[in-house]
PDB file of N, CA, C and O in Angstrom, chain B, residues numbered from 101:
ATOM      1  N   MET B 101     -13.859  27.096  -1.135  1.00  0.00           N
ATOM      2  CA  MET B 101     -14.988  27.985  -0.618  1.00  0.00           C
ATOM      3  C   MET B 101     -15.332  27.517   0.745  1.00  0.00           C
ATOM      4  O   MET B 101     -15.364  26.333   1.081  1.00  0.00           O
ATOM      5  N   ASP B 102     -15.579  28.498   1.477  1.00  0.00           N
ATOM      6  CA  ASP B 102     -16.040  28.108   2.866  1.00  0.00           C
ATOM      7  C   ASP B 102     -17.372  27.325   2.999  1.00  0.00           C
ATOM      8  O   ASP B 102     -18.402  27.751   2.476  1.00  0.00           O
ATOM      9  N   PRO B 103     -17.335  26.272   3.649  1.00  0.00           N
ATOM     10  CA  PRO B 103     -18.774  25.407   3.749  1.00  0.00           C
ATOM     11  C   PRO B 103     -19.759  26.340   4.454  1.00  0.00           C
ATOM     12  O   PRO B 103     -20.937  26.202   4.123  1.00  0.00           O
ATOM     13  N   LYS B 104     -19.479  27.237   5.343  1.00  0.00           N
ATOM     14  CA  LYS B 104     -20.590  27.997   5.797  1.00  0.00           C
ATOM     15  C   LYS B 104     -21.094  29.011   4.951  1.00  0.00           C
ATOM     16  O   LYS B 104     -22.222  29.469   5.129  1.00  0.00           O
ATOM     17  N   LEU B 105     -20.276  29.437   3.955  1.00  0.00           N
ATOM     18  CA  LEU B 105     -20.666  30.293   2.891  1.00  0.00           C
ATOM     19  C   LEU B 105     -21.735  29.787   2.215  1.00  0.00           C
ATOM     20  O   LEU B 105     -22.858  30.293   2.196  1.00  0.00           O
ATOM     21  N   LEU B 106     -21.354  28.680   1.596  1.00  0.00           N
ATOM     22  CA  LEU B 106     -22.048  27.712   0.900  1.00  0.00           C
ATOM     23  C   LEU B 106     -23.223  27.298   1.349  1.00  0.00           C
ATOM     24  O   LEU B 106     -24.136  27.141   0.538  1.00  0.00           O
ATOM     25  N   ASP B 107     -23.374  27.106   2.386  1.00  0.00           N
ATOM     26  CA  ASP B 107     -24.752  26.773   3.267  1.00  0.00           C
ATOM     27  C   ASP B 107     -25.807  27.909   3.065  1.00  0.00           C
ATOM     28  O   ASP B 107     -27.015  27.771   2.873  1.00  0.00           O
ATOM     29  N   LEU B 108     -25.086  29.052   3.151  1.00  0.00           N
ATOM     30  CA  LEU B 108     -26.044  30.401   3.193  1.00  0.00           C
ATOM     31  C   LEU B 108     -26.442  30.629   1.747  1.00  0.00           C
ATOM     32  O   LEU B 108     -27.614  30.925   1.512  1.00  0.00           O
ATOM     33  N   LEU B 109     -25.639  30.526   0.841  1.00  0.00           N
ATOM     34  CA  LEU B 109     -25.955  31.054  -0.558  1.00  0.00           C
ATOM     35  C   LEU B 109     -26.947  30.042  -1.324  1.00  0.00           C
ATOM     36  O   LEU B 109     -26.804  28.819  -1.287  1.00  0.00           O
ATOM     37  N   VAL B 110     -27.806  30.601  -1.911  1.00  0.00           N
ATOM     38  CA  VAL B 110     -28.972  29.781  -2.721  1.00  0.00           C
ATOM     39  C   VAL B 110     -28.865  30.459  -4.276  1.00  0.00           C
ATOM     40  O   VAL B 110     -28.314  31.509  -4.607  1.00  0.00           O
ATOM     41  N   CYS B 111     -29.489  29.614  -4.986  1.00  0.00           N
ATOM     42  CA  CYS B 111     -29.479  30.313  -6.500  1.00  0.00           C
ATOM     43  C   CYS B 111     -30.504  31.330  -6.440  1.00  0.00           C
ATOM     44  O   CYS B 111     -31.567  31.127  -5.851  1.00  0.00           O
ATOM     45  N   PRO B 112     -30.217  32.469  -7.052  1.00  0.00           N
ATOM     46  CA  PRO B 112     -30.940  33.767  -7.075  1.00  0.00           C
ATOM     47  C   PRO B 112     -32.183  33.650  -7.687  1.00  0.00           C
ATOM     48  O   PRO B 112     -33.128  34.384  -7.403  1.00  0.00           O
ATOM     49  N   ILE B 113     -32.236  32.557  -8.704  1.00  0.00           N
ATOM     50  CA  ILE B 113     -33.629  32.577  -9.385  1.00  0.00           C
ATOM     51  C   ILE B 113     -34.511  31.565  -8.754  1.00  0.00           C
ATOM     52  O   ILE B 113     -35.705  31.839  -8.638  1.00  0.00           O
ATOM     53  N   THR B 114     -34.004  30.294  -8.285  1.00  0.00           N
ATOM     54  CA  THR B 114     -34.908  29.192  -7.785  1.00  0.00           C
ATOM     55  C   THR B 114     -35.013  29.259  -6.005  1.00  0.00           C
ATOM     56  O   THR B 114     -35.970  28.796  -5.385  1.00  0.00           O
ATOM     57  N   LYS B 115     -33.954  29.857  -5.433  1.00  0.00           N
ATOM     58  CA  LYS B 115     -33.899  29.966  -4.211  1.00  0.00           C
ATOM     59  C   LYS B 115     -33.241  28.317  -3.794  1.00  0.00           C
ATOM     60  O   LYS B 115     -33.287  28.050  -2.594  1.00  0.00           O
ATOM     61  N   ALA B 116     -32.761  27.446  -4.550  1.00  0.00           N
ATOM     62  CA  ALA B 116     -32.540  26.277  -4.297  1.00  0.00           C
ATOM     63  C   ALA B 116     -30.981  26.206  -3.893  1.00  0.00           C
ATOM     64  O   ALA B 116     -30.120  26.958  -4.350  1.00  0.00           O
ATOM     65  N   PRO B 117     -30.802  25.344  -3.113  1.00  0.00           N
ATOM     66  CA  PRO B 117     -29.150  25.162  -2.741  1.00  0.00           C
ATOM     67  C   PRO B 117     -28.170  25.084  -4.128  1.00  0.00           C
ATOM     68  O   PRO B 117     -28.576  24.962  -5.284  1.00  0.00           O
ATOM     69  N   LEU B 118     -26.909  25.179  -3.722  1.00  0.00           N
ATOM     70  CA  LEU B 118     -25.980  25.413  -4.622  1.00  0.00           C
ATOM     71  C   LEU B 118     -25.007  24.131  -4.424  1.00  0.00           C
ATOM     72  O   LEU B 118     -24.944  23.545  -3.343  1.00  0.00           O
ATOM     73  N   GLN B 119     -24.381  23.812  -5.369  1.00  0.00           N
ATOM     74  CA  GLN B 119     -23.356  22.795  -5.197  1.00  0.00           C
ATOM     75  C   GLN B 119     -21.890  23.477  -5.741  1.00  0.00           C
ATOM     76  O   GLN B 119     -21.864  24.199  -6.738  1.00  0.00           O
ATOM     77  N   PHE B 120     -20.705  23.153  -4.964  1.00  0.00           N
ATOM     78  CA  PHE B 120     -19.604  23.774  -5.282  1.00  0.00           C
ATOM     79  C   PHE B 120     -18.676  23.079  -6.394  1.00  0.00           C
ATOM     80  O   PHE B 120     -18.371  21.908  -6.167  1.00  0.00           O
ATOM     81  N   ASP B 121     -18.264  23.587  -7.399  1.00  0.00           N
ATOM     82  CA  ASP B 121     -17.369  22.895  -8.349  1.00  0.00           C
ATOM     83  C   ASP B 121     -16.002  23.421  -8.244  1.00  0.00           C
ATOM     84  O   ASP B 121     -15.575  24.316  -8.974  1.00  0.00           O
ATOM     85  N   LYS B 122     -15.291  22.815  -7.271  1.00  0.00           N
ATOM     86  CA  LYS B 122     -13.858  23.207  -7.011  1.00  0.00           C
ATOM     87  C   LYS B 122     -13.218  23.416  -8.395  1.00  0.00           C
ATOM     88  O   LYS B 122     -12.812  24.518  -8.765  1.00  0.00           O
ATOM     89  N   ALA B 123     -13.157  22.383  -9.079  1.00  0.00           N
ATOM     90  CA  ALA B 123     -12.169  22.287 -10.423  1.00  0.00           C
ATOM     91  C   ALA B 123     -12.662  23.566 -11.313  1.00  0.00           C
ATOM     92  O   ALA B 123     -11.849  24.357 -11.792  1.00  0.00           O
ATOM     93  N   GLY B 124     -13.964  23.681 -11.473  1.00  0.00           N
ATOM     94  CA  GLY B 124     -14.300  24.714 -12.412  1.00  0.00           C
ATOM     95  C   GLY B 124     -14.366  26.050 -11.708  1.00  0.00           C
ATOM     96  O   GLY B 124     -14.563  27.039 -12.414  1.00  0.00           O
ATOM     97  N   GLY B 125     -14.244  26.181 -10.581  1.00  0.00           N
ATOM     98  CA  GLY B 125     -14.564  27.557  -9.748  1.00  0.00           C
ATOM     99  C   GLY B 125     -15.768  28.018 -10.111  1.00  0.00           C
ATOM    100  O   GLY B 125     -15.898  29.135 -10.610  1.00  0.00           O
ATOM    101  N   GLU B 126     -16.616  27.328  -9.929  1.00  0.00           N
ATOM    102  CA  GLU B 126     -18.142  27.747 -10.104  1.00  0.00           C
ATOM    103  C   GLU B 126     -19.117  27.289  -9.070  1.00  0.00           C
ATOM    104  O   GLU B 126     -18.880  26.237  -8.477  1.00  0.00           O
ATOM    105  N   LEU B 127     -20.170  27.965  -8.803  1.00  0.00           N
ATOM    106  CA  LEU B 127     -21.404  27.449  -8.100  1.00  0.00           C
ATOM    107  C   LEU B 127     -22.512  26.902  -8.816  1.00  0.00           C
ATOM    108  O   LEU B 127     -23.182  27.533  -9.634  1.00  0.00           O
ATOM    109  N   ILE B 128     -22.695  25.637  -8.466  1.00  0.00           N
ATOM    110  CA  ILE B 128     -23.871  24.834  -9.545  1.00  0.00           C
ATOM    111  C   ILE B 128     -25.119  25.074  -8.966  1.00  0.00           C
ATOM    112  O   ILE B 128     -25.286  24.944  -7.754  1.00  0.00           O
ATOM    113  N   ALA B 129     -26.127  25.459  -9.829  1.00  0.00           N
ATOM    114  CA  ALA B 129     -27.501  25.505  -9.581  1.00  0.00           C
ATOM    115  C   ALA B 129     -28.244  24.522 -10.548  1.00  0.00           C
ATOM    116  O   ALA B 129     -28.549  24.798 -11.708  1.00  0.00           O
ATOM    117  N   VAL B 130     -28.512  23.249  -9.861  1.00  0.00           N
ATOM    118  CA  VAL B 130     -29.131  22.411 -10.744  1.00  0.00           C
ATOM    119  C   VAL B 130     -30.299  22.607 -11.096  1.00  0.00           C
ATOM    120  O   VAL B 130     -30.461  22.292 -12.275  1.00  0.00           O
ATOM    121  N   GLU B 131     -31.369  23.064 -10.509  1.00  0.00           N
ATOM    122  CA  GLU B 131     -32.758  23.425 -10.499  1.00  0.00           C
ATOM    123  C   GLU B 131     -32.952  24.533 -11.702  1.00  0.00           C
ATOM    124  O   GLU B 131     -33.889  24.461 -12.497  1.00  0.00           O
ATOM    125  N   SER B 132     -32.072  25.440 -11.734  1.00  0.00           N
ATOM    126  CA  SER B 132     -32.107  26.368 -12.869  1.00  0.00           C
ATOM    127  C   SER B 132     -31.078  26.309 -13.958  1.00  0.00           C
ATOM    128  O   SER B 132     -30.865  27.231 -14.746  1.00  0.00           O
ATOM    129  N   GLY B 133     -30.423  25.091 -13.943  1.00  0.00           N
ATOM    130  CA  GLY B 133     -29.464  24.799 -14.906  1.00  0.00           C
ATOM    131  C   GLY B 133     -28.112  25.728 -15.242  1.00  0.00           C
ATOM    132  O   GLY B 133     -27.627  25.766 -16.372  1.00  0.00           O
ATOM    133  N   LEU B 134     -27.560  26.489 -14.076  1.00  0.00           N
ATOM    134  CA  LEU B 134     -26.773  27.586 -14.326  1.00  0.00           C
ATOM    135  C   LEU B 134     -25.527  27.477 -13.624  1.00  0.00           C
ATOM    136  O   LEU B 134     -25.568  26.907 -12.534  1.00  0.00           O
ATOM    137  N   ALA B 135     -24.401  27.924 -14.047  1.00  0.00           N
ATOM    138  CA  ALA B 135     -23.256  27.719 -13.228  1.00  0.00           C
ATOM    139  C   ALA B 135     -22.665  29.205 -12.940  1.00  0.00           C
ATOM    140  O   ALA B 135     -22.290  29.868 -13.907  1.00  0.00           O
ATOM    141  N   PHE B 136     -22.576  29.728 -11.653  1.00  0.00           N
ATOM    142  CA  PHE B 136     -22.172  30.913 -11.290  1.00  0.00           C
ATOM    143  C   PHE B 136     -20.700  30.951 -10.894  1.00  0.00           C
ATOM    144  O   PHE B 136     -20.110  30.275 -10.052  1.00  0.00           O
ATOM    145  N   PRO B 137     -20.192  32.033 -11.813  1.00  0.00           N
ATOM    146  CA  PRO B 137     -18.546  32.028 -11.586  1.00  0.00           C
ATOM    147  C   PRO B 137     -18.339  32.527 -10.062  1.00  0.00           C
ATOM    148  O   PRO B 137     -19.162  33.059  -9.316  1.00  0.00           O
ATOM    149  N   ILE B 138     -16.989  32.191  -9.830  1.00  0.00           N
ATOM    150  CA  ILE B 138     -16.438  32.647  -8.572  1.00  0.00           C
ATOM    151  C   ILE B 138     -15.191  33.421  -8.892  1.00  0.00           C
ATOM    152  O   ILE B 138     -14.139  32.856  -9.192  1.00  0.00           O
ATOM    153  N   LYS B 139     -15.317  34.638  -8.826  1.00  0.00           N
ATOM    154  CA  LYS B 139     -14.203  35.432  -9.407  1.00  0.00           C
ATOM    155  C   LYS B 139     -13.472  36.184  -7.984  1.00  0.00           C
ATOM    156  O   LYS B 139     -14.065  36.794  -7.095  1.00  0.00           O
ATOM    157  N   ASP B 140     -12.158  35.944  -8.092  1.00  0.00           N
ATOM    158  CA  ASP B 140     -11.162  36.407  -6.875  1.00  0.00           C
ATOM    159  C   ASP B 140     -11.735  35.875  -5.447  1.00  0.00           C
ATOM    160  O   ASP B 140     -11.567  36.565  -4.441  1.00  0.00           O
ATOM    161  N   GLY B 141     -12.410  34.640  -5.389  1.00  0.00           N
ATOM    162  CA  GLY B 141     -12.805  34.192  -4.317  1.00  0.00           C
ATOM    163  C   GLY B 141     -14.187  34.840  -4.013  1.00  0.00           C
ATOM    164  O   GLY B 141     -14.621  34.548  -2.898  1.00  0.00           O
ATOM    165  N   ILE B 142     -14.913  35.597  -4.713  1.00  0.00           N
ATOM    166  CA  ILE B 142     -16.081  36.178  -4.454  1.00  0.00           C
ATOM    167  C   ILE B 142     -17.196  35.668  -5.383  1.00  0.00           C
ATOM    168  O   ILE B 142     -17.274  36.134  -6.520  1.00  0.00           O
ATOM    169  N   PRO B 143     -18.160  34.629  -4.905  1.00  0.00           N
ATOM    170  CA  PRO B 143     -19.220  34.356  -5.942  1.00  0.00           C
ATOM    171  C   PRO B 143     -19.820  35.503  -6.702  1.00  0.00           C
ATOM    172  O   PRO B 143     -19.797  36.576  -6.098  1.00  0.00           O
ATOM    173  N   VAL B 144     -20.327  35.501  -7.843  1.00  0.00           N
ATOM    174  CA  VAL B 144     -20.970  36.367  -8.465  1.00  0.00           C
ATOM    175  C   VAL B 144     -22.297  35.730  -9.045  1.00  0.00           C
ATOM    176  O   VAL B 144     -22.425  35.158 -10.128  1.00  0.00           O
ATOM    177  N   MET B 145     -23.222  35.952  -8.108  1.00  0.00           N
ATOM    178  CA  MET B 145     -24.717  35.647  -8.197  1.00  0.00           C
ATOM    179  C   MET B 145     -25.502  36.301  -9.006  1.00  0.00           C
ATOM    180  O   MET B 145     -26.612  36.617  -8.578  1.00  0.00           O
ATOM    181  N   LEU B 146     -25.114  36.664 -10.382  1.00  0.00           N
ATOM    182  CA  LEU B 146     -25.921  37.500 -11.077  1.00  0.00           C
ATOM    183  C   LEU B 146     -26.352  36.296 -12.530  1.00  0.00           C
ATOM    184  O   LEU B 146     -25.573  35.510 -13.069  1.00  0.00           O
ATOM    185  N   GLU B 147     -27.442  36.465 -12.774  1.00  0.00           N
ATOM    186  CA  GLU B 147     -27.891  35.562 -13.904  1.00  0.00           C
ATOM    187  C   GLU B 147     -27.235  35.877 -15.028  1.00  0.00           C
ATOM    188  O   GLU B 147     -26.792  34.957 -15.716  1.00  0.00           O
ATOM    189  N   ASP B 148     -27.076  37.048 -15.371  1.00  0.00           N
ATOM    190  CA  ASP B 148     -26.281  37.422 -16.435  1.00  0.00           C
ATOM    191  C   ASP B 148     -24.972  37.055 -16.717  1.00  0.00           C
ATOM    192  O   ASP B 148     -24.473  36.823 -17.818  1.00  0.00           O
ATOM    193  N   GLU B 149     -24.316  37.016 -15.297  1.00  0.00           N
ATOM    194  CA  GLU B 149     -22.927  36.269 -15.381  1.00  0.00           C
ATOM    195  C   GLU B 149     -22.735  34.879 -15.468  1.00  0.00           C
ATOM    196  O   GLU B 149     -21.663  34.337 -15.735  1.00  0.00           O
ATOM    197  N   ALA B 150     -23.807  34.315 -15.237  1.00  0.00           N
ATOM    198  CA  ALA B 150     -23.851  32.786 -15.003  1.00  0.00           C
ATOM    199  C   ALA B 150     -23.856  32.169 -16.742  1.00  0.00           C
ATOM    200  O   ALA B 150     -24.280  32.816 -17.699  1.00  0.00           O
ATOM    201  N   ARG B 151     -23.301  30.846 -16.799  1.00  0.00           N
ATOM    202  CA  ARG B 151     -23.384  30.084 -18.010  1.00  0.00           C
ATOM    203  C   ARG B 151     -24.397  28.876 -17.772  1.00  0.00           C
ATOM    204  O   ARG B 151     -24.581  28.199 -16.760  1.00  0.00           O
ATOM    205  N   LYS B 152     -24.902  28.831 -18.832  1.00  0.00           N
ATOM    206  CA  LYS B 152     -25.984  27.530 -18.821  1.00  0.00           C
ATOM    207  C   LYS B 152     -25.271  26.253 -18.980  1.00  0.00           C
ATOM    208  O   LYS B 152     -24.385  26.093 -19.820  1.00  0.00           O
ATOM    209  N   LEU B 153     -25.728  25.217 -18.043  1.00  0.00           N
ATOM    210  CA  LEU B 153     -25.191  23.999 -18.186  1.00  0.00           C
ATOM    211  C   LEU B 153     -25.627  23.092 -19.200  1.00  0.00           C
ATOM    212  O   LEU B 153     -26.849  23.048 -19.343  1.00  0.00           O
ATOM    213  N   SER B 154     -24.918  22.332 -19.966  1.00  0.00           N
ATOM    214  CA  SER B 154     -25.313  21.395 -20.823  1.00  0.00           C
ATOM    215  C   SER B 154     -26.126  20.149 -20.182  1.00  0.00           C
ATOM    216  O   SER B 154     -26.081  19.984 -18.963  1.00  0.00           O
ATOM    217  N   GLU B 155     -26.786  19.372 -20.917  1.00  0.00           N
ATOM    218  CA  GLU B 155     -27.547  18.469 -20.457  1.00  0.00           C
ATOM    219  C   GLU B 155     -26.704  17.354 -19.847  1.00  0.00           C
ATOM    220  O   GLU B 155     -27.232  16.692 -18.954  1.00  0.00           O
ATOM    221  N   THR B 156     -25.239  17.014 -20.287  1.00  0.00           N
ATOM    222  CA  THR B 156     -24.488  16.300 -19.655  1.00  0.00           C
ATOM    223  C   THR B 156     -24.058  16.563 -18.481  1.00  0.00           C
ATOM    224  O   THR B 156     -23.897  15.692 -17.627  1.00  0.00           O
ATOM    225  N   GLU B 157     -23.819  17.810 -18.303  1.00  0.00           N
ATOM    226  CA  GLU B 157     -23.422  18.653 -17.115  1.00  0.00           C
ATOM    227  C   GLU B 157     -24.442  18.430 -15.758  1.00  0.00           C
ATOM    228  O   GLU B 157     -24.198  18.136 -14.588  1.00  0.00           O
ATOM    229  N   LEU B 158     -25.668  18.709 -16.480  1.00  0.00           N
ATOM    230  CA  LEU B 158     -27.053  18.395 -15.528  1.00  0.00           C
ATOM    231  C   LEU B 158     -26.949  17.202 -15.059  1.00  0.00           C
ATOM    232  O   LEU B 158     -26.883  17.088 -13.835  1.00  0.00           O
ATOM    233  N   THR B 159     -26.916  16.239 -15.733  1.00  0.00           N
ATOM    234  CA  THR B 159     -27.048  14.736 -15.555  1.00  0.00           C
ATOM    235  C   THR B 159     -26.029  14.423 -14.556  1.00  0.00           C
ATOM    236  O   THR B 159     -26.397  13.714 -13.619  1.00  0.00           O
ATOM    237  N   MET B 160     -24.732  14.848 -14.585  1.00  0.00           N
ATOM    238  CA  MET B 160     -23.676  14.673 -13.706  1.00  0.00           C
ATOM    239  C   MET B 160     -23.736  15.064 -12.360  1.00  0.00           C
ATOM    240  O   MET B 160     -23.420  14.405 -11.370  1.00  0.00           O
ATOM    241  N   TRP B 161     -24.249  16.404 -12.441  1.00  0.00           N
ATOM    242  CA  TRP B 161     -24.477  17.097 -11.076  1.00  0.00           C
ATOM    243  C   TRP B 161     -25.740  16.720 -10.396  1.00  0.00           C
ATOM    244  O   TRP B 161     -25.691  16.930  -9.184  1.00  0.00           O
ATOM    245  N   ARG B 162     -26.890  16.209 -10.840  1.00  0.00           N
ATOM    246  CA  ARG B 162     -27.887  15.654 -10.372  1.00  0.00           C
ATOM    247  C   ARG B 162     -27.406  14.325  -9.542  1.00  0.00           C
ATOM    248  O   ARG B 162     -27.819  14.071  -8.411  1.00  0.00           O
ATOM    249  N   LYS B 163     -26.572  13.601 -10.189  1.00  0.00           N
ATOM    250  CA  LYS B 163     -26.058  12.353  -9.576  1.00  0.00           C
ATOM    251  C   LYS B 163     -25.286  12.611  -8.489  1.00  0.00           C
ATOM    252  O   LYS B 163     -25.319  11.761  -7.600  1.00  0.00           O
ATOM    253  N   ARG B 164     -24.515  13.687  -8.313  1.00  0.00           N
ATOM    254  CA  ARG B 164     -23.622  13.978  -7.279  1.00  0.00           C
ATOM    255  C   ARG B 164     -24.579  14.512  -6.196  1.00  0.00           C
ATOM    256  O   ARG B 164     -24.042  14.344  -5.100  1.00  0.00           O
ATOM    257  N   ARG B 165     -25.722  15.057  -6.086  1.00  0.00           N
ATOM    258  CA  ARG B 165     -26.352  15.498  -5.046  1.00  0.00           C
ATOM    259  C   ARG B 165     -26.614  14.431  -4.104  1.00  0.00           C
ATOM    260  O   ARG B 165     -26.904  13.274  -4.409  1.00  0.00           O
ATOM    261  N   THR B 166     -26.490  14.909  -2.929  1.00  0.00           N
ATOM    262  CA  THR B 166     -26.750  13.904  -1.806  1.00  0.00           C
ATOM    263  C   THR B 166     -28.151  14.345  -1.047  1.00  0.00           C
ATOM    264  O   THR B 166     -28.408  15.481  -0.646  1.00  0.00           O
ATOM    265  N   PRO B 167     -29.047  13.107  -0.939  1.00  0.00           N
ATOM    266  CA  PRO B 167     -30.249  13.320  -0.345  1.00  0.00           C
ATOM    267  C   PRO B 167     -30.443  13.796   0.936  1.00  0.00           C
ATOM    268  O   PRO B 167     -29.722  13.381   1.844  1.00  0.00           O
ATOM    269  N   ALA B 168     -31.147  14.454   1.103  1.00  0.00           N
ATOM    270  CA  ALA B 168     -31.419  15.376   2.605  1.00  0.00           C
ATOM    271  C   ALA B 168     -31.652  14.021   3.571  1.00  0.00           C
ATOM    272  O   ALA B 168     -32.176  13.009   3.106  1.00  0.00           O
ATOM    273  N   PRO B 169     -31.229  14.109   4.889  1.00  0.00           N
ATOM    274  CA  PRO B 169     -31.551  13.136   5.634  1.00  0.00           C
ATOM    275  C   PRO B 169     -32.916  13.012   6.311  1.00  0.00           C
ATOM    276  O   PRO B 169     -33.165  12.039   7.024  1.00  0.00           O
TER     277      PRO B 169
END
């Protein structure tokens, strides 16, 4: 995923930044607890297409976030 594109995209529900899950091919929205799929290189930013993150996944992604400078 192009880092510039990732900087522009936000969660469509909370407008919070997203995290890229390269292994899972998803964009992670921690605040809304959703994972948005990337299909054929295109992020699908529809709530109906997203999957709900488990509590374990949410905890892991919260720990990965880097604090703003």
